[in-house]
C-alpha positions in Angstrom: 41.7 1.8 15.8 44.4 3.6 13.7 44.7 0.7 11.4 40.9 0.7 10.7 40.9 4.4 10.0 43.9 4.0 7.7 42.1 1.2 5.8 38.9 3.3 5.4 40.7 6.5 4.4 43.1 4.5 2.1 40.1 2.9 0.4 38.4 6.2 -0.1 41.6 7.8 -1.5 42.2 4.8 -3.7 38.6 5.0 -5.0 38.8 8.7 -5.8 42.2 8.2 -7.5 40.8 5.4 -9.6 37.8 7.7 -10.6 40.3 10.4 -11.6 42.4 8.0 -13.6 39.3 6.3 -15.0 40.4 2.8 -13.9 37.5 2.2 -11.4 35.8 -0.4 -13.5 39.0 -2.5 -13.8 39.8 -2.8 -10.1 37.9 -3.8 -7.0 37.7 -2.5 -3.5 40.7 -4.4 -2.4 43.0 -2.9 -5.1 41.5 0.5 -4.3 42.5 0.1 -0.6 46.0 -1.1 -1.6 46.5 1.8 -4.1 45.3 4.3 -1.6 47.5 3.1 1.2 50.7 2.6 -0.9 50.1 6.0 -2.5 49.7 7.5 0.9 52.8 5.9 2.2 54.9 6.9 -0.8 53.6 10.5 -0.8 54.1 10.6 3.0 57.7 9.7 2.7 58.6 11.8 -0.4 56.3 14.8 -0.5 55.4 15.5 3.1 59.0 16.3 4.3 59.2 18.9 1.4 56.1 20.8 2.3 55.9 20.1 6.0 53.0 18.6 8.0 52.2 15.1 9.1 51.6 12.1 6.7 48.2 10.3 6.9 50.0 7.2 8.1 50.8 8.9 11.4 47.2 9.1 12.2 46.8 12.8 11.5 43.9 13.3 9.1 43.9 16.8 7.7 43.1 18.4 4.3 46.9 18.6 3.5 47.6 15.0 4.3 44.5 13.7 2.4 45.5 15.8 -0.7 49.1 14.6 -0.6 47.9 11.0 -0.2 45.5 11.5 -3.2 48.3 12.9 -5.3 50.5 9.9 -4.4 47.7 7.4 -5.3 47.1 9.2 -8.6 50.8 9.1 -9.4 51.0 5.4 -8.4 48.0 4.6 -10.7 49.7 6.5 -13.6 52.8 4.5 -13.1 50.8 1.2 -13.1 49.0 2.2 -16.3 52.3 3.2 -17.9 53.8 -0.2 -17.3 50.6 -2.1 -18.0 49.5 -0.4 -21.2 52.5 1.7 -22.3 50.4 4.9 -21.8 49.5 6.9 -18.8 46.0 7.6 -20.3 
């Protein structure tokens, strides 16, 4: 059940991050899920220990963990755009 929740929340986070970065038309639902989950994992390992709390990958869904995951997904999309186009946008 935790995996299904992670996939759904990761998809929503990836979709919101792609809307913020204006890359929604270029990627589908699968890439949204991947970006959301990878961004959540990276932010969970890097940012969460600095500010405290539990990462979204541990099964705890709070406002703090969702915001940290969203920031991680936005940063991941910015890095992908930087390498793909040479500009963050």
